[in-house]
C-alpha positions as CSV (number, residue, x, y, z in Angstrom):
1,M,49.2,34.4,-32.4
2,N,51.2,30.9,-33.0
3,S,52.1,30.3,-36.8
4,A,51.3,26.7,-35.6
5,S,47.9,27.9,-35.0
6,H,45.2,25.3,-36.8
7,A,43.0,27.2,-39.3
8,D,39.6,25.6,-40.7
9,R,37.7,27.2,-43.6
10,F,34.2,27.4,-41.9
11,A,30.5,27.6,-43.1
12,A,30.8,31.0,-44.8
13,P,31.3,31.0,-48.8
14,D,35.0,31.5,-50.1
15,G,36.2,31.3,-46.1
16,D,34.9,35.0,-45.6
17,L,34.6,33.5,-42.2
18,V,37.7,31.3,-40.6
19,L,38.0,29.9,-37.4
20,R,41.6,29.6,-35.9
21,R,42.3,27.9,-32.6
22,D,46.0,28.2,-31.0
23,G,45.5,26.1,-27.3
24,A,43.0,27.5,-25.2
25,V,42.1,30.5,-27.4
26,A,40.4,30.7,-30.2
27,T,40.0,33.3,-33.1
28,V,36.8,34.0,-35.6
29,L,38.4,36.1,-38.2
30,L,36.2,38.2,-39.9
31,N,38.3,37.7,-43.7
32,R,36.8,40.0,-46.3
33,P,39.8,42.6,-45.8
34,D,39.6,43.8,-49.3
35,S,35.7,45.5,-48.6
36,H,36.9,46.2,-45.1
37,N,35.5,43.3,-43.7
38,A,32.3,44.3,-44.5
39,I,29.6,41.7,-43.1
40,T,27.5,39.5,-45.4
41,L,24.5,37.7,-44.9
42,D,26.1,34.6,-45.4
43,M,28.8,35.3,-42.5
44,Y,25.6,36.8,-40.3
45,T,23.7,33.2,-41.1
46,A,27.1,31.2,-40.3
47,L,28.0,32.9,-36.6
48,P,25.6,30.9,-34.5
49,D,26.6,27.6,-35.7
50,L,30.3,28.8,-35.1
51,F,29.9,30.3,-31.7
52,G,28.1,26.8,-31.3
53,V,30.8,24.8,-32.4
54,L,32.7,27.2,-29.7
55,A,30.5,26.5,-27.2
56,A,30.9,22.8,-27.2
57,D,34.8,22.9,-27.5
58,E,35.8,22.1,-23.7
59,S,39.5,23.0,-24.8
60,V,38.5,26.4,-26.1
61,K,38.4,28.9,-23.0
62,V,38.9,32.6,-24.5
63,V,37.5,33.7,-27.8
64,V,38.8,36.2,-29.9
65,L,36.8,38.7,-32.6
66,R,38.5,40.2,-35.2
67,G,39.1,41.3,-38.8
68,A,41.2,40.5,-41.4
69,G,44.4,43.1,-41.8
70,V,44.8,46.1,-39.7
71,R,42.7,48.5,-41.9
72,S,39.2,47.5,-40.3
73,F,37.5,45.1,-37.4
74,A,34.2,45.7,-40.1
75,S,33.1,48.5,-41.5
76,G,29.5,47.3,-41.2
77,A,27.0,45.8,-43.0
78,D,27.7,44.8,-46.8
79,I,25.6,47.5,-48.6
80,S,26.2,46.3,-52.0
81,E,23.7,43.1,-51.1
82,F,20.7,45.3,-49.5
83,E,18.8,45.7,-52.6
84,R,18.5,41.7,-53.4
85,V,18.1,40.5,-49.3
86,R,16.6,43.4,-47.8
87,G,14.7,45.0,-51.0
88,D,11.6,44.3,-49.0
89,A,9.8,44.4,-45.4
90,G,9.6,40.3,-45.6
91,K,13.2,40.2,-46.5
92,A,14.6,42.7,-44.1
93,R,12.6,40.9,-41.5
94,V,15.1,37.3,-42.4
95,Y,17.9,39.3,-42.0
96,N,17.0,41.4,-39.5
97,D,16.7,38.2,-37.3
98,R,19.6,36.8,-38.6
99,V,21.1,39.6,-37.7
100,A,19.8,39.3,-33.8
101,A,20.9,35.7,-33.7
102,A,24.5,36.3,-34.5
103,E,25.0,38.8,-32.7
104,Q,23.0,37.0,-29.4
105,S,25.7,34.2,-30.4
106,I,28.4,36.0,-29.3
107,E,27.0,37.7,-26.2
108,Q,25.7,33.8,-25.0
109,L,28.6,32.5,-25.4
110,D,29.4,31.3,-21.4
111,K,33.4,31.5,-22.5
112,P,34.9,35.5,-22.1
113,T,35.1,36.8,-25.5
114,I,37.1,40.0,-26.7
115,A,36.4,41.6,-29.7
116,M,40.0,43.0,-31.0
117,I,39.2,46.5,-33.3
118,H,42.1,47.4,-35.6
119,G,40.7,50.5,-37.8
120,Y,37.0,51.5,-37.9
121,C,34.3,49.7,-36.4
122,I,31.2,50.8,-38.0
123,G,27.8,49.5,-37.9
124,G,27.0,45.8,-38.0
125,G,30.5,45.5,-37.2
126,A,30.1,47.7,-34.1
127,G,26.9,45.5,-33.6
128,L,29.3,42.5,-33.1
129,A,31.7,44.4,-31.1
130,F,29.3,45.5,-28.6
131,A,28.4,41.8,-28.1
132,A,31.5,41.0,-27.2
133,D,32.5,41.0,-23.3
134,L,35.1,43.0,-24.0
135,R,36.7,45.5,-27.1
136,F,40.0,46.4,-27.5
137,G,41.3,49.3,-30.0
138,D,43.9,51.0,-31.0
139,E,44.5,53.9,-31.6
140,R,43.8,54.7,-35.0
141,T,39.8,52.7,-33.9
142,T,37.1,54.8,-35.5
143,M,33.1,53.8,-34.2
144,A,30.2,54.7,-35.5
145,I,27.1,53.5,-35.9
146,T,24.5,54.3,-39.1
147,P,21.5,54.0,-39.3
148,A,20.8,57.5,-39.4
149,K,22.5,57.5,-42.5
150,L,20.6,55.3,-44.5
151,G,16.9,55.8,-43.6
152,L,17.1,52.5,-41.2
153,V,16.6,51.8,-37.4
154,Y,18.8,49.9,-35.2
155,S,17.3,47.2,-33.0
156,L,16.6,47.2,-29.9
157,E,18.7,44.4,-29.0
158,S,21.6,46.7,-30.5
159,T,20.5,49.4,-28.9
160,K,20.8,48.4,-25.8
161,R,24.0,47.4,-25.6
162,L,25.1,50.9,-26.7
163,V,23.2,52.2,-23.9
164,D,24.4,49.7,-21.2
165,L,28.1,51.2,-22.4
166,A,27.7,54.6,-23.3
167,G,24.5,55.6,-21.4
168,P,21.2,56.8,-22.7
169,S,22.0,60.3,-24.0
170,R,25.4,59.5,-25.5
171,A,23.9,56.5,-27.2
172,K,20.9,59.3,-28.9
173,W,24.0,60.9,-29.6
174,I,25.9,58.0,-31.5
175,L,22.4,56.8,-32.8
176,M,20.9,60.5,-34.2
177,S,23.9,61.9,-35.7
178,G,25.8,58.7,-37.2
179,E,29.1,60.5,-36.5
180,K,32.3,59.0,-36.3
181,M,34.2,58.8,-33.0
182,S,37.9,58.7,-32.3
183,A,39.8,55.7,-30.3
184,P,40.2,58.7,-27.5
185,E,36.6,59.6,-27.4
186,A,35.1,55.7,-27.9
187,L,37.2,54.9,-24.7
188,R,36.1,57.8,-22.7
189,V,32.3,57.0,-22.8
190,G,32.7,53.1,-22.4
191,L,32.7,51.9,-26.1
192,L,36.1,51.1,-25.7
193,D,37.7,49.0,-22.6
194,E,41.5,49.7,-23.4
195,V,43.4,51.2,-26.8
196,T,46.9,50.8,-27.3
197,P,49.3,51.8,-30.4
198,V,49.0,50.1,-33.2
199,D,51.8,47.6,-33.9
200,D,51.1,46.4,-29.9
201,L,47.0,45.4,-30.2
202,E,47.3,42.5,-31.5
203,K,49.8,41.1,-28.9
204,H,48.1,43.1,-26.2
205,T,44.7,41.3,-27.2
206,Y,45.8,37.5,-27.3
207,D,48.4,38.4,-24.2
208,F,45.1,39.0,-22.1
209,A,43.3,36.1,-23.9
210,H,45.8,34.2,-22.7
211,L,45.9,35.4,-19.2
212,L,42.5,34.7,-19.0
213,S,42.5,31.0,-20.0
214,T,45.4,30.8,-17.2
215,R,42.7,31.9,-14.3
216,A,39.8,29.9,-12.7
217,Q,37.1,29.0,-15.4
218,F,34.3,28.3,-13.0
219,S,35.0,31.6,-11.3
220,V,35.3,33.1,-15.5
221,R,32.1,32.1,-16.3
222,A,30.1,32.8,-13.0
223,A,31.6,36.6,-13.3
224,K,30.1,36.4,-16.9
225,T,26.5,35.4,-15.8
226,I,26.2,37.0,-13.2
227,V,27.1,40.8,-14.6
228,N,25.0,39.5,-17.8
229,R,22.3,38.8,-15.1
230,I,22.6,42.6,-13.5
231,V,22.7,44.6,-16.8
232,A,19.1,42.4,-17.5
233,G,18.0,44.0,-14.7
234,Q,18.8,41.6,-11.5
235,T,19.5,42.9,-8.5
236,T,18.7,40.7,-5.7
237,E,20.2,36.7,-5.5
238,D,18.0,33.7,-7.0
239,A,18.5,30.5,-6.9
240,V,21.1,30.5,-10.1
241,T,23.4,33.1,-8.7
242,T,23.4,31.6,-5.3
243,D,24.1,28.3,-6.6
244,L,26.8,29.6,-8.6
245,R,28.2,30.8,-5.7
246,N,27.7,28.3,-3.4
247,T,28.9,25.1,-5.7
248,S,31.9,26.9,-6.7
249,F,33.3,25.7,-3.1
250,D,33.2,21.9,-4.5
251,T,35.3,22.7,-8.0
252,A,38.5,21.7,-8.8
253,D,39.6,25.1,-9.3
254,Y,38.5,25.9,-5.4
255,A,40.8,23.3,-3.6
256,E,43.6,23.8,-6.0
257,G,43.3,28.4,-5.6
258,V,44.0,27.4,-2.2
259,R,46.1,24.7,-2.2
260,A,48.4,27.3,-4.2
261,F,47.7,30.1,-2.0
262,L,48.9,27.8,1.0
263,D,52.1,26.5,-1.1
264,K,52.7,30.2,-2.1
265,R,53.1,29.3,-5.9
266,T,50.6,30.6,-9.5
267,P,47.6,28.0,-9.4
268,R,47.4,25.4,-12.0
269,F,43.8,25.3,-13.0
270,G,42.3,22.4,-15.2
């Protein structure tokens, strides 16, 4: 990223979450490299507010979610705090609600999100990554979901995202076994969208993010909305999807796209 990127310490104690902005692309950094970016309850709690900030910032068009360093995206939830924050059913309900809200805040952002996955992406880390629109990994990426190794149960929402990506049979294999998957296998079953050499992942991810930021944002966000509605079970047009298609003709994006095509130049969308 541009070394002049603005960095804000945001919400979680000790800078465990960092928000950076580089033009139209924002980065949400899981910033605990010494623990493979294990996710604390405070981090889960802070993520919805952080993504609310990004939703309201019209200068941001694409969001990259990543872990600090190159060893891990996130090794999962921070098990060292489980006895304190998940020690009984009441505490577990609060904890699970905050995890669900964090994942939903990523999934429901109306802007494209890309999980950039260096190395390990395990358990709760995979839960955050699956909530993003796209997942780019490197050749050392290792993915696993491990509730069966801890006596836990993955939530229905998180399981549905896994099923949507990998299919029901493979989702059962992943959840029941808790076994790790290599980058080629994760790519083959649909958990990763692209795999690059280790040294190329950052450039490839941000090049693609900046590419998306140059596209017609009305079209990009409408595509996300419609695909998500299809995944949720919608099979026919309704008022929302029809309105998206029809109102696109009234946007500045459409006017610029048509004019640029006729002028044989690259469109300059706002």
